[in-house]
N, C-alpha and C positions, 0 to 999 in steps of 0.2 A: 470834218471832222477826224476823217481817216488821216488825212494829213498830220493831226495834230496827233492824236495816237503814234500814229508811227513817228514821230519825233521825242515825243515822250520815252515812248519804246527804244529807243536809239538814244538817248540820253540815259537812260535808267542803266542799257547793259556797257555802255560806254565807260559807268561810273562803277560797274559791278567788277566787270573787267581791272579797271584801273585798283581797285581797291583788293582786288585777288593778287594784279600782278606787284603791288604793295607788298602783300603781305607773304607771299613766294616768296621775295627778295629778300626782305626783312629777316625769312627764316632763313634762307639760305647765305646769309651773307655771314662769312666764317671769321671775320675779323673784328676781335671783341677791342673796348678800349675803356679800361678801370684803372681806379689808384684811391690814394686818399693823401690828402696836406695838411697842415695845420702850420701857423705863425705865432709867437707869442710871445710877450716877453716873463724875466723871471730875477725872482733877487733870494740871492743865500745868505745864511746864516754859517758856514762850515761849523766844522767839531772845532777846529783850531780856534782860540784867545787871539779875539780883535778880528778875523778873516773873514771879510763879505765878498760877493759881488753881486752881479749886476749884466744883464745884457740881455738883448734881444736874437730872436734865431726864427729860420723857417726849414721845414722840410717837406719834400715834394717827394713822391711816388707813385709815375705813371706806371699804368702796367700791361704792357699789350699782347694781346693773346690770338693764335690762329687755333679754332676750334671745328675741329669737321668728322662728322663721324666718331669711327676708332681714334683719331688722333689728335694731340694738343699739343702746341708751343708755345713758352709763355717766356715772355721777356720783363724783368719789373726791375727799374732805376731807380734810385735815390740820390736827391740831390738836397745835402744838408749846408746850411753857412749863415753866418753871425749877420746882423745887422752892424756897417761901420768900417773904417777903414783903416782896421788893425796891420798891423807888421804881419800876423797870421794869414797864410793862403787861404784860411779859411776864413774868410771877412769877405763881405760882397765889396765891392771897390767898384762903385758907380762909373759908370762909363767905360771900366775897363774890362778887359778879359781876368777871370780868376782859374786859373788853373787847377785840375785834380778835387773837384767839387763831387764828382759823378763815381755812386758805387752800383757796382750789378749786386741786385738783392734774391735774383732769382734769373735764372737759365736753361729750360727743362724741355725735353722730349717727353712724351706719356704718349705710349701706345697702351689701347686696351682692347681687350677681345682679342690677344695674340692667339691662334689654332684653334684657342677654343673660349667658346664663353668666360667671361670670367678672370683670365688670366689677363695682368698687364705687366708693362715692365715701364720704369723711368730713370732718366738719365741726366747728369747736368747738377745744377744749381738752387736749392730750395729747401724750404725749411722744413726741419725734421727737431719732432720733438719725443725723447724718449719718455720711459712710464714715469710720471713726476717733472720731468724737464732736468734732474738732478744735472745727467752728461751730457746733453746738448740740450738746446729749446729752440736753437735757431737756425741761420743759413748756414747750408755745410755740403762740399760737394760730395754728390753721394749715385749709386748707383742702387735699384731696387726691382727684385721679380718676385711678383708674388701673384696668390689668389682671392679674390673676394665674389663670397656669394651674401646676398641679402644684410644684410646688416656686419655681418661678420669677415674678417680676413685673415690671411697667414700668409709672412713676403719672408724673402731674406734680404734683406740690407750691407751695403758696403758702404763707409763713408773714408773717404779721404782725408788722412788728420796732417800729414807733415810729406811736402815735397821740394824739398830745397834744393836739391840739384835732379833732374831728370834722366843724367845718365847715369845716376849710381841708386845704390837699393840700402845703403848702408845710414841713410840719414832719414829712410823713407818710416810711418807707419800708417799705421789704417785698422777700421773697425770692421768689425763683421759681428752679424745679427742674423737672429729666430725674430721676430715681431708679431704677434697676431692678436687678435682681438674676438670674443667671444661673447655676442648679447643674447642672453636669456631674459625671460619674464620681469624679474626685477633688477638684475645685476648683468653689468659687465666685467667680463675679466677679459687681463690683459697683461699677461706675461711675455715676459722678452730674456733673452739670455745672450750678450754682447763680449765679444774679444776685442782686444786690443795689441794688435801685431806690432813691434818695433823694431828695428835693425840698430845693428853693432855699435854703430857711433852714433846712436841717439845715449845722451846722459841725464842723470837725475829726475827719471819719469820711471815710473813702477810698469811699464813696457820697454826701458832700456834692455836691448838683446833677449826679449822674451816675451810673453805673451799676459795679461794681466787677463780677468775674468769677473762679469760682470754682471747678475742676475738683476732682473729689475720686475717688479709686478706692478697695476693697480687694480684698485676693485673699486669699480662707481657700483653702489646702493641705492634706489630709491623706493620709497614705500609709500605712497600719497603726498602729503607735504614737505616731507622730512628726505633728505638727499644724505647722502654719504660717500667722501673718498679718499679711500687711504693705499697711498704710494708708498714703494719702498724699494731701495736699491742698493747692496751690499757688495762689496770690489776687494780683491786680493792681484797683487801683482809684484814682481821683482826686480829689481839694478842688478843687474848679475857683476856690472865690472867694479860697482861700489859695494856690492856682496848685503842692500839694504833691503827689507822685506817690507812691503807696501801693505795697508789696508785699508775697509773706513766704508761707512755705512751712511746713508741718509733717507729722512720717512718725513711725508708731510701727509695731518690728517683734518680734514676737512668735515663740517657736518654743517646741515643747513638746514632753514624750517622757512618754508614760505606762509606768510603769514595771509596771504591773498595772490593775485597775479603780478599784482607791481609793487610789495613789501617784503625783502626778504634778509632776514640775519641770519648768522654762523658763528660758530666758531673756530680756532682754527689752532693747527698744533705742529712747529718743523723742526728737526733737530739734526742737525748735521753734524758727526766725529769728531774730534777733534785732535791732534797731535800730543804725545806728552814729552814734554824737551828733554825729562830726564834719559830716554832712551834713544839713542844715537843708530844703533841697529836694525830699529824698526820705525816708519814714519803712518800713522792714524787716524790723520784726518784726511774727510774726503774729499777736502781742495785738490787735492793731487791726479785725482780721478773725472775733476770738470775739465772736459773740454772746451764747450761754451755753453755758458750758466746763467743764458738770460732765460733761460724755458720756467724759472720759477720765483717766486716771492709775489706778497702781497703792498710791503709800506713804503713809503715813497720813498725818506732815506736809510733807512735799517738793509735794504734789500734792493733801492733805487730805480720803485718803479714809477716816478712820475710821468705821467700823461705827456709830457714833453720832454722827457728826455731824450737827448739824441747826441751831438759832439760834444758841449760845456763840460769841465773838470768838478760835475755832479756826482761826481762818486765815493764823494771823503766820507760818508758814514757807512758806503759798500761792506754785508760783514760775509757776506758770501762765500767768497775766496779765500778767508781769511785761516790759516791751517790751525789755529787754534779752535775750530768749529762753534756752533753755537747754538743755544733753545731756544725759542721765540713762541709764545703763546699769547691768545690776544681773540679779539671780537673785530666783523666785519658785517657792513648792511650794505644796503641800497633798498629805494625809494625812490618811483616815477610819478609827477602829481602833474596832469596835463601836460604842458611842453616843460618841465622840468625835472630833471633827476639828479639826486642827491646819492652818495657813497661816502662811506667812512673804513677807515681802520683803528683799530687803538690794539696796543702791543705792548708787550715788552720781553726784553731780551738778557740772557747770559752768554758767555764764553762755555764753550765746555771742558776746555784746560787755560792751564794759567799761562800766560808767555815765559817765564823764566821762574825759576827757584826765588830771585829778587824781584821780580816785575808780577805779581799777583793777583790782582784786579781784575773781576771776571764782570762786573755788573755794566752792559753796554748801553740800561737807558728804559726810560719809558718812551711810545713815541706813540701820538694820535694825529689823522689823516683825516682831512675833507674833503671831497670834490666835487662840485655845484655845478651843471650842466644846464643851459638854455638853449631847447632844441629853434631854431629859428626856420628850417623846417627840415622833413625828412633827410636825414641821415648828416647832418649839418648844424656845429654847435658853438657854442662861447662856455667855454670851459675855466673856471679858476680853482684852482688846488692851492691848498694849505696843510702846511705841516709843520709840526712840532715836536722836537726829540731832547726830552732831558737828558743831555750826552753823562751817559757812565764813565765811570773813572778808567775802564779799559780802555776809551779811546786815548789817556793819558800817558804822561812819563810814568805812571806803577802799570803799565797794562802795555800793550804791543806803538801806542805812540810816542813821539820824540818831542810834544811839544804842552802846554796847558791848553784844559780845552774850555768851551763854553757851550751852552746850551744850541742848538741848533735851530733855525727856521730854514723854511722854503714857499715862496710865492710864485704860482705862474698861471699868467693869464694872455689863453689865446682863444684861437676859431679852429675848430677841426671840419676834416670835411672827407665823407667815403663817396665815389663816385662809381 
């Protein structure tokens, strides 16, 4: 009996030791591997009469991180390719090497609690989004020095915009900013101010041999089931050589209501200033100040926010960078029913300014979007995207376009995974 008890105690001790060792090993492992991927097929009727395109493609983003106490090093890669054997190197050539398909989405170091609790330093390439995402909303080369406490932070931001030749400063441009976020009981306030400084050899920019100034603000308010988010940016600058003054503004307002935990509905309004074509010494379109414009937008076609958008020429209806600016308003909603989730957008858009004295049409059209996701397991979905744009006359020869128009449609069907 004693032998049996001894054996049982020994087995139990070995098992507990192994389990403890396993847990310690798991906790102590500083290397993390995450990512996301999708494969899809898509078909489009563009805004140009009789123009269509159909293709299949994939995107794979593996993320590698080393995280140890107050140190993090992360590398995010991106692979985008079409299916098929086209002449373009973006096509997958089965059984053969295909070059230039790897993109570095992020590569940065992050040090936390540097010399004092809450102080952090970050440098490299990573996503950075200005308030509202109007100026920058995706990966950029940056450096950040900041201090965070509870849900708040204040930081000094440096973004490198242009470095055409590292031997010279005349073709360089960089952005400096102070960015902070204060969280109060029902409201979060995020004010920021940015300065974009450009060298003497830069032309046709609001920071050409000068400094552009861009204050920005986001207010997020939540009371019970109602959420309101208001973002705005104003900008001024000058091209000294051409003696052209630049200015512009952008704003976005969203009001949402949660019917319950799984059903939400809301309304939105987006407006970007446009340039008056009659003034040659002033440019008033906010598009002049957009460094990377992927940080805002909801509509699949008018703002190029399809689930599967990556390497195709699918920006034919994207109005975010138009010098004429635009105004867009509509409703959006989402619902989840067990393993099925549904999202929709309905909106109408207009140009803010005419293209010229003879090209006066500003109607961009009415768009309806629908996205349906089927969850096959956690973080893995089959997604169907549908969009229809009743193309406005601004896309044609009476606006900024050069061709006759047609109503535009988009269908995308694919598999998505986050891991």
